Backbone of each chain as ProteinMPNN parsed JSONL, in Angstrom:
{"seq_chain_A": "MASTIDPTPEAQPRSASYAFPAGIPAFETHTRFRLVENPAFAPIVLLESELDPAVRFACAPVALIVENYRLELSEDEMELLGRPADPASLLVLAILTFREGRPPTANLLAPVVLNPATATGVQSVQCGASWPVMYPLREETSCS", "coords_chain_A": {"N_chain_A": [[0.847, -1.171, 0.057], [0.616, 2.143, -0.884], [2.215, 5.219, 0.581], [1.828, 8.168, 1.932], [4.305, 10.779, 2.426], [5.388, 13.693, 3.563], [7.438, 15.488, 2.634], [8.471, 17.649, 3.172], [10.395, 18.711, 5.975], [10.05, 20.976, 7.803], [7.479, 21.027, 8.138], [6.769, 19.497, 9.956], [5.718, 18.811, 13.182], [8.423, 19.235, 15.706], [10.285, 18.466, 18.496], [12.077, 18.843, 21.787], [13.522, 17.554, 24.836], [13.417, 19.244, 27.784], [15.519, 19.62, 30.78], [14.418, 20.841, 33.811], [15.642, 21.47, 36.377], [14.536, 22.595, 38.664], [12.315, 22.828, 38.673], [8.913, 24.717, 37.716], [7.661, 28.089, 39.018], [4.837, 27.412, 40.956], [4.623, 24.741, 39.834], [6.54, 23.029, 40.725], [7.279, 20.008, 40.906], [7.131, 19.497, 38.382], [9.793, 18.442, 36.379], [10.712, 17.807, 33.87], [10.414, 19.466, 30.744], [9.072, 19.233, 27.654], [9.833, 21.136, 24.593], [7.52, 21.994, 22.436], [7.68, 22.51, 18.56], [5.416, 23.455, 16.772], [4.743, 23.81, 13.232], [1.873, 25.086, 12.956], [1.526, 26.145, 15.022], [3.232, 28.454, 14.691], [4.215, 32.078, 15.774], [4.08, 30.594, 17.992], [5.083, 28.529, 20.705], [4.866, 25.426, 22.499], [5.292, 24.606, 25.9], [5.516, 21.907, 27.104], [4.645, 19.886, 30.215], [6.623, 16.871, 31.17], [5.856, 15.106, 33.165], [3.265, 15.632, 33.253], [1.201, 15.758, 30.604], [-0.92, 17.396, 30.347], [-0.052, 19.953, 31.613], [0.681, 22.467, 30.236], [1.979, 25.169, 28.499], [1.645, 27.97, 26.535], [3.929, 29.619, 24.784], [6.029, 32.636, 23.508], [8.558, 34.009, 21.783], [10.758, 36.221, 23.563], [11.708, 38.4, 22.521], [9.872, 38.78, 20.097], [8.05, 40.189, 21.125], [8.751, 42.61, 22.989], [11.153, 45.394, 22.417], [14.338, 45.397, 23.177], [14.579, 44.018, 25.825], [15.771, 43.161, 28.977], [17.49, 40.792, 30.38], [18.456, 39.392, 33.362], [20.189, 36.934, 35.17], [20.637, 34.719, 37.96], [23.515, 33.955, 39.572], [22.987, 31.175, 40.309], [21.165, 30.633, 38.844], [22.538, 30.332, 36.401], [24.185, 28.337, 36.798], [22.508, 26.175, 36.629], [21.949, 26.116, 33.98], [23.739, 25.676, 32.866], [26.165, 26.948, 32.671], [26.343, 29.029, 29.846], [28.571, 30.08, 27.292], [28.049, 31.787, 25.233], [25.509, 33.986, 25.38], [23.535, 34.702, 23.771], [23.058, 32.1, 22.605], [21.051, 31.478, 23.937], [17.145, 30.264, 24.397], [14.657, 32.886, 25.133], [11.75, 33.101, 26.48], [8.427, 34.031, 26.779], [6.11, 33.021, 28.602], [2.284, 32.798, 27.784], [-0.616, 34.116, 28.553], [-4.249, 33.074, 28.28], [-7.279, 34.779, 28.329], [-10.75, 34.551, 28.325], [-12.387, 37.045, 26.149], [-10.62, 38.659, 26.555], [-7.281, 40.483, 25.44], [-4.655, 38.525, 24.913], [-2.089, 37.707, 27.082], [1.726, 38.367, 27.937], [4.118, 37.113, 30.151], [6.442, 38.896, 31.397], [7.682, 39.224, 33.453], [8.718, 36.943, 34.461], [10.323, 35.136, 32.625], [11.051, 32.153, 30.849], [13.902, 30.472, 30.125], [15.909, 28.719, 28.137], [18.56, 26.654, 27.412], [19.704, 25.451, 24.68], [22.119, 23.602, 24.366], [23.044, 22.392, 26.527], [20.384, 21.554, 27.049], [18.829, 22.457, 29.193], [16.524, 24.186, 31.41], [15.038, 26.978, 32.853], [12.733, 28.806, 34.915], [12.678, 32.103, 35.182], [12.516, 34.425, 37.859], [12.341, 37.755, 37.379], [13.348, 39.379, 39.671], [13.176, 42.562, 41.224], [13.21, 43.834, 38.748], [11.358, 45.978, 36.597], [9.376, 44.593, 35.066], [6.187, 43.563, 33.518], [3.757, 41.194, 34.841], [1.617, 40.245, 33.315], [1.943, 41.442, 30.541], [0.267, 43.246, 27.96], [-0.56, 41.775, 24.959], [-1.91, 43.104, 22.776], [-3.338, 45.885, 22.275], [-5.87, 46.738, 24.346], [-9.515, 47.151, 23.298], [-11.448, 49.609, 23.384], [-14.674, 51.435, 24.463], [-16.011, 53.841, 22.487]], "CA_chain_A": [[-0.183, 0.274, -0.003], [1.467, 3.518, -1.004], [1.897, 5.778, 1.718], [2.164, 9.75, 1.716], [4.974, 11.567, 3.537], [5.282, 15.034, 3.598], [9.106, 15.412, 2.2], [9.294, 18.869, 4.077], [10.661, 18.393, 7.63], [9.66, 21.795, 8.759], [6.178, 20.958, 8.255], [6.341, 18.575, 11.013], [5.854, 19.518, 14.659], [9.497, 18.991, 16.291], [10.032, 18.661, 19.856], [13.08, 18.49, 22.495], [13.241, 17.616, 25.74], [14.549, 19.901, 28.747], [15.269, 19.282, 32.029], [14.168, 22.063, 34.372], [16.227, 20.943, 37.706], [13.922, 23.073, 40.094], [10.642, 22.936, 38.307], [8.715, 26.002, 37.619], [6.991, 28.538, 39.972], [3.867, 26.562, 41.553], [4.658, 23.374, 39.454], [7.911, 22.684, 41.174], [7.499, 18.776, 40.67], [7.659, 18.973, 36.974], [11.119, 18.712, 36.247], [11.056, 17.965, 32.594], [9.315, 19.909, 29.62], [9.056, 19.152, 26.621], [9.772, 22.079, 24.018], [7.088, 21.699, 20.845], [7.968, 23.681, 17.872], [4.39, 22.991, 15.639], [4.421, 25.0, 12.404], [0.572, 25.606, 12.816], [1.262, 27.192, 16.201], [4.299, 29.113, 15.173], [5.556, 31.819, 16.453], [3.697, 30.177, 19.443], [5.714, 27.274, 20.819], [4.137, 24.708, 23.49], [6.056, 23.847, 26.9], [4.849, 20.515, 27.94], [5.219, 18.649, 31.446], [6.644, 15.256, 30.807], [5.277, 14.561, 34.359], [1.827, 15.489, 33.201], [0.954, 16.573, 29.647], [-2.124, 18.451, 30.614], [0.191, 20.797, 32.173], [1.393, 22.863, 29.196], [2.204, 26.448, 28.463], [1.853, 28.521, 25.272], [5.2, 30.862, 24.912], [6.517, 32.962, 22.559], [9.95, 34.346, 22.071], [10.58, 37.792, 24.705], [11.923, 39.652, 21.56], [8.968, 39.073, 19.246], [6.824, 40.97, 21.975], [9.007, 43.917, 23.087], [12.606, 45.251, 21.971], [15.33, 46.018, 24.358], [14.48, 43.015, 26.968], [17.119, 43.008, 29.287], [17.401, 39.362, 31.146], [19.44, 39.089, 34.281], [20.13, 35.394, 35.35], [21.398, 34.715, 39.044], [24.443, 32.628, 39.813], [22.193, 29.851, 40.656], [20.263, 29.967, 37.311], [23.562, 30.371, 35.15], [24.969, 27.008, 37.123], [21.551, 25.383, 36.418], [21.611, 26.315, 32.648], [25.164, 24.9, 32.54], [27.013, 28.33, 32.221], [26.253, 29.122, 28.84], [29.604, 30.753, 27.106], [27.146, 32.924, 24.524], [24.097, 34.343, 26.038], [22.717, 34.595, 22.636], [22.598, 30.987, 22.39], [19.641, 30.994, 25.062], [16.338, 30.806, 23.835], [14.431, 33.361, 26.126], [10.39, 32.869, 25.791], [7.599, 34.303, 27.648], [4.767, 32.183, 28.912], [1.18, 33.664, 27.424], [-2.069, 33.928, 29.122], [-5.24, 33.295, 27.166], [-8.412, 34.884, 29.065], [-12.247, 34.97, 27.195], [-12.637, 38.426, 25.947], [-9.676, 40.027, 26.56], [-6.184, 40.123, 24.716], [-3.844, 37.424, 25.678], [-0.92, 38.644, 28.105], [2.689, 37.586, 28.237], [4.6, 37.087, 31.399], [7.534, 39.071, 31.172], [8.127, 39.153, 34.676], [9.339, 35.257, 34.676], [10.498, 34.236, 31.622], [11.318, 30.967, 30.532], [15.097, 30.475, 29.484], [16.222, 27.387, 27.503], [19.945, 26.596, 26.888], [19.828, 24.025, 24.002], [23.357, 22.793, 24.285], [22.831, 21.472, 27.525], [19.043, 20.574, 27.264], [18.066, 22.474, 30.57], [15.683, 25.271, 31.598], [14.73, 27.674, 34.289], [11.676, 30.068, 34.865], [13.814, 33.24, 35.832], [11.683, 35.76, 38.327], [13.242, 39.157, 37.302], [13.074, 40.358, 40.984], [13.903, 43.73, 40.878], [13.093, 44.338, 37.514], [10.102, 46.428, 36.633], [8.61, 43.973, 33.783], [5.134, 43.369, 33.961], [3.593, 39.641, 34.774], [0.521, 40.421, 32.372], [1.719, 42.346, 29.297], [-0.774, 42.934, 26.854], [-0.183, 41.524, 23.552], [-2.355, 43.881, 21.933], [-4.165, 46.955, 23.144], [-7.642, 46.388, 24.506], [-10.322, 47.957, 22.448], [-12.536, 50.391, 24.403], [-15.835, 51.903, 23.804], [-16.298, 55.61, 22.31]], "C_chain_A": [[1.059, 1.44, 0.062], [1.241, 4.257, 0.273], [2.281, 7.227, 1.483], [3.145, 10.298, 2.387], [5.667, 12.532, 2.965], [7.309, 14.904, 3.306], [9.727, 16.584, 2.996], [9.379, 18.84, 5.466], [10.371, 19.522, 8.267], [8.216, 22.108, 8.775], [5.833, 20.115, 8.933], [6.817, 19.219, 12.122], [7.305, 18.89, 15.001], [9.371, 19.535, 17.654], [11.598, 18.475, 20.415], [12.778, 18.515, 24.109], [13.994, 17.999, 26.753], [14.381, 19.736, 30.203], [15.087, 20.895, 33.12], [14.359, 21.732, 36.157], [15.044, 21.424, 39.14], [12.287, 23.51, 39.593], [10.212, 24.232, 37.722], [7.976, 26.859, 38.798], [5.645, 27.445, 39.778], [3.666, 25.094, 40.484], [5.985, 22.968, 39.669], [8.534, 21.01, 40.895], [7.801, 18.177, 39.287], [8.659, 19.397, 36.321], [11.261, 18.424, 34.838], [10.018, 18.429, 31.668], [9.83, 19.494, 28.427], [8.856, 20.506, 25.581], [8.922, 21.666, 22.464], [6.802, 22.726, 20.015], [6.729, 23.063, 16.517], [4.174, 23.905, 14.724], [2.96, 25.667, 12.409], [0.644, 26.611, 13.894], [2.415, 28.624, 15.928], [3.826, 30.705, 14.788], [5.427, 31.112, 17.656], [4.328, 28.758, 19.86], [4.79, 26.702, 22.179], [5.505, 24.087, 24.441], [5.27, 22.744, 27.904], [5.231, 19.771, 28.846], [5.367, 17.216, 30.645], [5.984, 14.407, 31.793], [3.626, 14.136, 34.144], [1.556, 16.125, 31.824], [0.204, 17.623, 29.357], [-1.399, 19.525, 31.308], [1.245, 21.347, 30.823], [1.013, 24.407, 29.147], [2.667, 26.853, 26.929], [2.991, 29.517, 25.508], [5.45, 31.217, 23.724], [7.854, 33.859, 23.046], [9.69, 35.899, 22.425], [10.889, 38.545, 23.069], [11.07, 39.601, 20.281], [8.302, 40.279, 20.02], [7.575, 42.251, 22.384], [10.667, 43.833, 22.866], [13.122, 45.672, 23.571], [15.173, 45.269, 25.72], [15.569, 42.969, 27.223], [16.709, 41.673, 30.564], [18.575, 39.43, 32.064], [19.203, 37.657, 35.236], [21.141, 35.489, 36.745], [22.604, 33.687, 38.833], [23.871, 31.461, 39.677], [21.264, 29.218, 39.18], [21.263, 29.717, 36.283], [24.001, 28.956, 35.352], [23.499, 26.195, 36.502], [21.496, 25.38, 34.829], [22.711, 25.982, 32.13], [26.176, 25.873, 31.786], [27.183, 28.262, 30.683], [27.442, 30.268, 28.187], [28.804, 31.948, 26.266], [26.137, 32.569, 24.614], [23.272, 34.073, 25.142], [22.269, 33.538, 22.355], [21.112, 30.835, 23.05], [18.664, 31.265, 24.625], [14.969, 31.638, 25.129], [12.676, 33.467, 25.802], [9.41, 33.397, 27.184], [6.451, 33.595, 27.448], [3.437, 33.35, 28.763], [-0.156, 33.004, 28.147], [-3.229, 33.998, 28.344], [-6.404, 33.672, 28.268], [-9.432, 35.126, 27.907], [-12.192, 36.575, 27.325], [-11.568, 39.311, 26.299], [-8.305, 39.668, 25.798], [-5.379, 39.355, 25.285], [-2.561, 38.288, 26.045], [0.049, 37.833, 28.008], [3.401, 38.021, 29.57], [6.241, 37.583, 31.08], [8.49, 39.502, 32.247], [9.051, 37.621, 34.811], [9.515, 34.896, 33.368], [11.089, 33.103, 31.378], [12.69, 30.71, 29.523], [15.65, 29.151, 29.127], [17.496, 27.537, 27.039], [19.895, 25.373, 26.079], [20.827, 23.273, 24.035], [23.328, 22.164, 25.248], [21.294, 20.86, 27.911], [18.632, 21.084, 28.701], [17.408, 23.946, 30.375], [15.5, 25.909, 32.937], [13.711, 28.733, 33.922], [12.481, 31.053, 35.586], [13.017, 34.366, 36.18], [12.741, 37.173, 38.229], [12.848, 39.794, 38.375], [14.017, 41.266, 41.044], [13.537, 44.446, 39.65], [11.541, 44.818, 37.532], [9.24, 45.791, 35.418], [7.226, 43.676, 34.095], [4.816, 41.573, 33.762], [2.54, 39.591, 33.616], [0.696, 41.796, 31.3], [1.11, 42.337, 28.238], [-0.083, 42.688, 25.688], [-0.926, 42.816, 22.422], [-3.358, 44.819, 22.651], [-5.757, 46.728, 23.475], [-8.448, 47.408, 23.987], [-11.404, 48.736, 23.308], [-13.571, 51.226, 23.746], [-15.515, 53.209, 23.56], [-17.679, 55.794, 22.919]], "O_chain_A": [[2.043, 1.541, 0.793], [0.264, 4.023, 0.985], [3.212, 7.377, 0.692], [2.679, 10.356, 3.525], [6.445, 12.364, 2.026], [8.12, 14.2, 3.908], [10.888, 16.681, 3.394], [8.345, 18.955, 6.123], [10.361, 19.357, 9.487], [7.734, 23.133, 9.258], [4.675, 19.714, 8.816], [7.824, 19.917, 12.238], [7.403, 17.789, 14.461], [8.744, 20.523, 18.034], [12.402, 17.996, 19.616], [11.977, 19.301, 24.614], [15.084, 17.457, 26.934], [13.285, 19.716, 30.764], [15.785, 21.89, 32.919], [13.449, 21.754, 36.986], [14.821, 20.823, 40.191], [11.445, 24.27, 40.071], [11.1, 24.911, 37.207], [7.64, 26.101, 39.708], [5.44, 26.798, 38.751], [2.587, 24.503, 40.445], [6.592, 22.525, 38.693], [9.717, 20.715, 40.728], [8.337, 17.119, 38.958], [8.664, 20.472, 35.72], [12.29, 18.99, 34.468], [8.885, 17.948, 31.697], [11.045, 19.422, 28.243], [7.745, 21.029, 25.666], [9.522, 21.145, 21.524], [6.035, 23.652, 20.282], [7.087, 22.398, 15.544], [3.494, 24.876, 15.055], [2.853, 26.772, 11.878], [0.049, 27.687, 13.854], [2.48, 29.587, 16.692], [3.177, 30.861, 13.753], [6.405, 30.942, 18.384], [3.942, 27.81, 19.175], [4.089, 27.492, 22.811], [6.424, 23.388, 24.014], [4.696, 22.805, 28.991], [6.101, 18.937, 28.596], [4.612, 16.653, 29.852], [5.585, 13.271, 31.537], [2.963, 13.157, 34.486], [1.731, 17.34, 31.915], [0.386, 18.511, 28.523], [-2.236, 20.299, 31.772], [2.296, 20.798, 30.492], [-0.026, 24.853, 29.635], [3.595, 26.378, 26.275], [2.907, 30.237, 26.503], [5.232, 30.444, 22.791], [8.138, 34.268, 24.172], [8.851, 36.644, 21.918], [10.003, 39.28, 22.633], [11.447, 40.318, 19.353], [8.063, 41.314, 19.398], [6.896, 43.225, 22.06], [11.368, 42.831, 23.007], [12.572, 46.056, 24.603], [15.602, 45.832, 26.727], [16.469, 42.81, 26.399], [15.811, 41.726, 31.405], [19.69, 39.526, 31.551], [18.18, 37.425, 35.88], [22.187, 36.138, 36.735], [22.581, 32.761, 38.022], [24.325, 30.682, 38.838], [20.912, 28.129, 38.725], [20.984, 28.981, 35.337], [24.22, 28.274, 34.351], [23.857, 25.404, 35.629], [20.855, 24.421, 34.399], [22.787, 25.953, 30.902], [26.781, 25.702, 30.728], [28.057, 27.532, 30.216], [27.253, 31.421, 28.578], [28.967, 33.09, 26.694], [25.621, 31.504, 24.276], [22.31, 33.341, 25.372], [21.147, 33.531, 21.848], [20.222, 30.109, 22.607], [18.612, 32.433, 24.238], [14.433, 30.876, 25.935], [12.401, 33.996, 24.724], [9.688, 33.156, 28.359], [5.851, 33.514, 26.377], [3.422, 34.436, 29.344], [-0.546, 31.841, 28.244], [-3.325, 35.009, 27.647], [-6.507, 32.842, 29.171], [-9.175, 35.693, 26.846], [-11.998, 37.205, 28.364], [-11.65, 40.539, 26.324], [-8.194, 38.476, 25.51], [-5.371, 39.537, 26.503], [-2.139, 39.282, 25.455], [-0.219, 36.632, 27.962], [3.268, 39.161, 30.014], [7.096, 36.823, 30.625], [9.627, 39.959, 32.133], [10.131, 37.599, 35.402], [8.608, 34.174, 32.954], [12.127, 33.155, 32.037], [12.563, 30.743, 28.299], [15.847, 28.43, 30.105], [17.713, 28.475, 26.271], [20.021, 24.287, 26.644], [20.597, 22.103, 23.73], [23.64, 20.998, 25.007], [21.04, 20.002, 28.757], [18.11, 20.253, 29.444], [17.67, 24.708, 29.445], [15.808, 25.352, 33.991], [13.759, 29.413, 32.897], [12.953, 30.713, 36.67], [12.716, 35.221, 35.347], [13.702, 37.43, 38.955], [12.06, 40.732, 38.258], [15.236, 41.111, 40.974], [13.592, 45.675, 39.621], [10.664, 44.294, 38.219], [8.437, 46.523, 34.84], [7.12, 43.493, 35.308], [5.347, 40.833, 32.934], [2.754, 38.639, 32.866], [-0.03, 42.786, 31.209], [1.336, 41.423, 27.444], [0.928, 43.328, 25.4], [-0.359, 43.26, 21.424], [-4.101, 44.415, 23.547], [-6.631, 46.572, 22.623], [-8.112, 48.572, 24.204], [-12.229, 48.043, 23.903], [-13.4, 51.682, 22.616], [-14.763, 53.787, 24.345], [-18.191, 56.913, 22.962]]}, "seq_chain_B": "MLVIRRKEGQAIRIGDSIRIEVLESSPNRVKLGITAPPDVRVVREEVLLAEAQNRQSAAPPTETILRWASELRPPVR", "coords_chain_B": {"N_chain_B": [[-1.576, 49.941, 56.716], [1.477, 49.461, 58.468], [3.996, 51.214, 59.277], [7.365, 51.451, 59.549], [10.388, 53.222, 60.444], [13.931, 52.094, 60.034], [17.316, 51.791, 60.637], [20.283, 50.87, 59.146], [21.219, 47.484, 60.759], [19.458, 47.762, 62.62], [16.159, 46.105, 63.557], [13.229, 44.667, 63.396], [10.703, 42.784, 64.644], [7.843, 40.354, 63.752], [5.449, 38.951, 65.754], [6.428, 36.375, 67.97], [8.259, 34.94, 66.771], [9.613, 35.772, 64.241], [11.905, 37.49, 62.628], [13.196, 40.495, 61.483], [16.165, 41.759, 60.04], [17.808, 45.0, 58.851], [20.111, 44.554, 56.648], [21.808, 45.871, 54.99], [21.692, 49.203, 53.422], [21.06, 50.921, 50.642], [20.365, 53.712, 48.071], [18.494, 52.762, 46.02], [17.914, 49.983, 47.231], [17.363, 47.613, 49.738], [18.926, 45.385, 51.833], [17.64, 42.934, 53.503], [17.809, 40.533, 56.533], [16.121, 37.486, 57.114], [14.888, 36.032, 59.98], [12.939, 33.106, 60.401], [10.815, 30.61, 61.363], [10.96, 27.177, 60.04], [8.365, 26.493, 59.104], [7.543, 28.571, 57.899], [6.952, 30.05, 55.202], [9.035, 32.2, 53.146], [9.492, 34.584, 50.551], [10.259, 36.416, 47.583], [7.765, 38.888, 46.612], [7.483, 38.744, 43.825], [7.66, 36.208, 43.073], [5.501, 34.99, 44.258], [3.653, 36.348, 42.466], [4.486, 35.021, 40.208], [4.026, 32.555, 40.047], [1.195, 32.402, 40.749], [0.252, 33.386, 38.316], [1.223, 31.39, 36.359], [-0.396, 29.254, 37.307], [-2.667, 30.306, 35.985], [-2.145, 30.106, 33.436], [-1.53, 27.73, 32.568], [-2.354, 24.856, 30.396], [-3.572, 25.93, 28.024], [-6.537, 26.557, 25.835], [-6.331, 24.303, 22.807], [-7.787, 25.551, 20.291], [-7.658, 28.203, 20.906], [-5.093, 29.014, 20.84], [-4.002, 28.397, 18.467], [-5.831, 30.418, 16.926], [-4.503, 32.712, 18.084], [-1.923, 32.597, 17.705], [-2.08, 32.933, 14.536], [-2.389, 35.697, 14.42], [-0.352, 36.787, 15.854], [1.82, 36.147, 14.055], [4.026, 37.502, 11.815], [3.728, 39.791, 9.293], [3.859, 38.681, 5.953], [6.018, 39.784, 3.545]], "CA_chain_B": [[-0.184, 49.378, 56.588], [2.177, 49.818, 59.654], [5.284, 52.161, 58.314], [8.299, 51.789, 60.569], [11.687, 53.267, 59.896], [14.754, 51.494, 60.57], [18.611, 51.896, 59.979], [21.276, 49.548, 58.94], [21.755, 47.029, 61.971], [18.138, 47.579, 63.228], [15.37, 45.009, 63.149], [11.782, 44.475, 63.73], [9.986, 41.327, 65.14], [6.787, 40.166, 64.066], [4.973, 37.854, 66.768], [7.492, 35.795, 68.788], [9.405, 33.998, 65.958], [10.001, 36.31, 63.158], [13.127, 38.632, 62.833], [13.487, 41.315, 60.08], [16.974, 43.131, 60.53], [18.142, 45.65, 57.801], [21.627, 44.246, 56.975], [22.715, 47.211, 54.288], [20.717, 49.864, 52.827], [21.421, 52.273, 49.725], [19.478, 54.481, 47.748], [17.941, 51.902, 45.346], [17.514, 48.995, 47.29], [17.532, 47.526, 50.914], [19.288, 44.166, 51.908], [17.276, 42.383, 54.807], [17.951, 39.081, 56.863], [14.7, 37.3, 57.87], [15.108, 34.571, 60.76], [11.295, 32.762, 60.578], [10.412, 29.087, 61.775], [10.934, 26.486, 58.873], [7.283, 26.266, 58.72], [6.963, 29.859, 57.422], [7.39, 30.86, 54.044], [9.811, 33.536, 52.624], [9.682, 34.66, 49.24], [10.079, 37.471, 47.027], [6.819, 38.79, 46.073], [7.679, 38.527, 42.529], [7.748, 34.79, 42.991], [4.158, 34.74, 43.886], [3.046, 36.474, 40.891], [4.87, 34.18, 38.723], [3.249, 31.136, 40.733], [-0.494, 32.708, 40.131], [0.536, 33.504, 36.652], [1.536, 30.061, 35.766], [-1.607, 28.58, 37.6], [-3.541, 31.018, 35.024], [-1.636, 30.028, 31.938], [-1.189, 26.062, 32.141], [-3.393, 24.142, 29.694], [-4.518, 26.92, 27.047], [-7.133, 25.22, 24.379], [-5.478, 24.553, 21.169], [-7.85, 26.359, 19.128], [-7.104, 29.451, 21.369], [-3.611, 29.075, 20.612], [-3.995, 28.595, 16.705], [-6.215, 31.865, 16.818], [-3.508, 33.834, 18.681], [-0.81, 32.453, 16.528], [-1.868, 33.628, 13.373], [-2.394, 37.23, 14.893], [1.298, 37.09, 16.031], [2.947, 35.912, 12.916], [4.723, 38.967, 11.141], [3.072, 40.063, 7.919], [4.697, 38.506, 4.851], [6.172, 41.016, 2.362]], "C_chain_B": [[0.613, 50.087, 57.955], [3.52, 50.385, 58.742], [6.357, 52.331, 59.912], [9.844, 52.085, 60.143], [12.8, 52.934, 60.719], [16.033, 51.784, 59.964], [19.269, 50.812, 59.938], [21.648, 48.808, 60.547], [20.168, 46.907, 63.179], [17.226, 46.487, 63.01], [14.048, 45.254, 63.921], [11.579, 43.094, 63.965], [8.366, 41.422, 64.659], [6.73, 38.813, 64.683], [6.473, 37.535, 67.545], [8.99, 35.207, 67.734], [9.885, 34.298, 64.764], [10.805, 37.792, 63.295], [13.204, 39.111, 61.637], [14.845, 42.101, 60.034], [17.704, 43.636, 58.828], [19.638, 45.439, 57.871], [22.42, 45.625, 56.2], [21.312, 47.861, 53.278], [21.287, 51.042, 51.985], [20.089, 52.848, 49.029], [18.407, 53.682, 46.954], [17.43, 50.678, 46.076], [18.286, 48.607, 49.003], [18.213, 45.648, 51.121], [18.884, 43.76, 53.318], [17.562, 40.902, 55.12], [16.674, 39.086, 57.571], [15.261, 36.012, 58.352], [13.648, 34.417, 61.198], [11.549, 31.353, 60.89], [10.407, 28.28, 60.352], [9.585, 26.461, 58.111], [6.513, 27.714, 57.771], [7.649, 30.223, 56.044], [7.572, 32.026, 53.579], [10.104, 33.394, 51.544], [9.614, 35.886, 49.081], [8.649, 37.766, 46.497], [6.583, 38.559, 44.719], [7.591, 36.861, 41.916], [6.317, 34.211, 43.552], [3.431, 34.877, 42.873], [3.303, 35.643, 39.922], [4.254, 32.942, 38.949], [1.639, 31.307, 40.023], [-0.5, 32.944, 38.761], [0.523, 32.098, 35.914], [0.386, 28.987, 36.003], [-2.8, 29.042, 36.31], [-3.635, 30.468, 33.813], [-1.525, 28.501, 31.481], [-2.584, 25.928, 31.494], [-4.509, 25.083, 29.085], [-5.322, 25.932, 25.954], [-6.356, 25.473, 23.356], [-6.299, 25.473, 20.235], [-7.716, 27.917, 19.698], [-5.77, 29.758, 20.863], [-3.436, 29.304, 19.143], [-4.571, 29.858, 16.393], [-5.211, 32.614, 16.979], [-2.059, 33.382, 17.688], [-0.702, 32.984, 15.335], [-1.726, 35.328, 13.448], [-0.991, 37.507, 15.01], [2.085, 36.946, 15.131], [3.018, 37.425, 12.328], [4.138, 38.992, 10.039], [4.152, 39.307, 6.969], [4.675, 39.378, 3.974], [6.073, 40.82, 1.211]], "O_chain_B": [[0.274, 51.2, 58.358], [3.872, 49.917, 57.659], [6.182, 53.013, 60.922], [10.47, 51.215, 59.539], [12.847, 53.295, 61.895], [16.003, 52.046, 58.761], [18.951, 49.821, 60.597], [22.253, 49.454, 61.402], [19.974, 46.197, 64.165], [17.597, 45.784, 62.07], [13.931, 45.962, 64.922], [12.331, 42.269, 63.446], [7.661, 42.35, 65.057], [7.456, 37.847, 64.448], [7.406, 38.332, 67.646], [10.199, 35.132, 67.952], [10.508, 33.46, 64.111], [10.451, 38.83, 63.854], [13.28, 38.344, 60.677], [14.641, 43.313, 59.979], [18.01, 42.868, 57.915], [20.358, 45.898, 58.758], [23.365, 46.249, 56.684], [20.384, 47.299, 52.696], [21.884, 51.986, 52.504], [18.956, 52.507, 49.369], [17.262, 53.99, 47.285], [16.412, 50.215, 45.562], [19.341, 49.083, 49.423], [17.754, 44.792, 50.364], [19.578, 44.113, 54.272], [17.578, 40.073, 54.21], [16.161, 39.96, 58.271], [15.851, 35.156, 57.695], [13.095, 35.154, 62.014], [12.677, 30.95, 60.606], [9.767, 28.847, 59.466], [9.504, 26.422, 56.884], [5.417, 27.816, 57.22], [8.803, 30.641, 55.947], [6.687, 32.878, 53.496], [10.801, 32.453, 51.165], [9.127, 36.632, 49.93], [8.206, 36.822, 45.843], [5.462, 38.163, 44.396], [7.495, 36.455, 40.758], [6.02, 33.042, 43.304], [2.717, 34.024, 42.346], [2.592, 35.468, 38.933], [3.952, 32.26, 37.969], [1.094, 30.64, 39.144], [-1.484, 32.581, 38.116], [-0.203, 31.859, 34.949], [0.165, 28.061, 35.223], [-3.613, 28.256, 35.822], [-4.661, 30.293, 33.156], [-1.448, 28.123, 30.312], [-3.614, 26.533, 31.792], [-5.711, 25.147, 29.342], [-4.906, 24.909, 25.41], [-5.816, 26.53, 23.029], [-5.676, 26.157, 19.424], [-7.673, 28.815, 18.857], [-5.506, 30.899, 20.483], [-2.817, 30.26, 18.677], [-3.932, 30.537, 15.59], [-4.888, 33.298, 16.008], [-1.384, 34.206, 17.071], [0.349, 33.459, 14.904], [-1.08, 36.03, 12.669], [-0.459, 38.385, 14.331], [3.155, 37.549, 15.206], [2.147, 38.289, 12.431], [3.953, 37.837, 9.654], [5.332, 39.382, 7.31], [3.626, 39.84, 3.525], [6.195, 41.75, 0.414]]}, "name": "protein", "num_of_chains": 2, "seq": "MASTIDPTPEAQPRSASYAFPAGIPAFETHTRFRLVENPAFAPIVLLESELDPAVRFACAPVALIVENYRLELSEDEMELLGRPADPASLLVLAILTFREGRPPTANLLAPVVLNPATATGVQSVQCGASWPVMYPLREETSCSMLVIRRKEGQAIRIGDSIRIEVLESSPNRVKLGITAPPDVRVVREEVLLAEAQNRQSAAPPTETILRWASELRPPVR"}
């Protein structure tokens, strides 16, 4: 029987497993997440818990949301990420929140930082910075 | 809100078992030393905000992601 194979690899969802040694806030027992890049969702990517795939987060690159985002990593976070030699190699993602009837928001206070070289990740709470936890991706429309 | 002025080296106590000491202060930042029983959780407020937001953000519906993905895509020139 003939089968149809899509020859374009970019059309297929890709996924990679990342260790989150400290879990993430409120989900500390979830220490492994799978980064799922599905072309249908681009530029949104999914971060799915390997412990419970129902625990998943929609994320978007921070650079797509705001310019001049400044990320500060603590010594502990740098250690967890395997001390990346090149900070530009890190993936910095904002978790998105969807609420009925409102534009989605991005969590810029606590971005997810992934190091593809070591397959490790942390959610880095930017204590002391003024980035909002709910940054609107689009202006809310108001009635005139 | 109770407001108390303290200098470096001075402390306040909350109840019988929690002590908060001002270790260092500068115009922009204060370094605190906190002594509390192990069952009292001491965290920065931003961590609690991140926890609450993560609980809200977990498990978004696939249809919602698909809809917003197309809106976030940069326009093709």
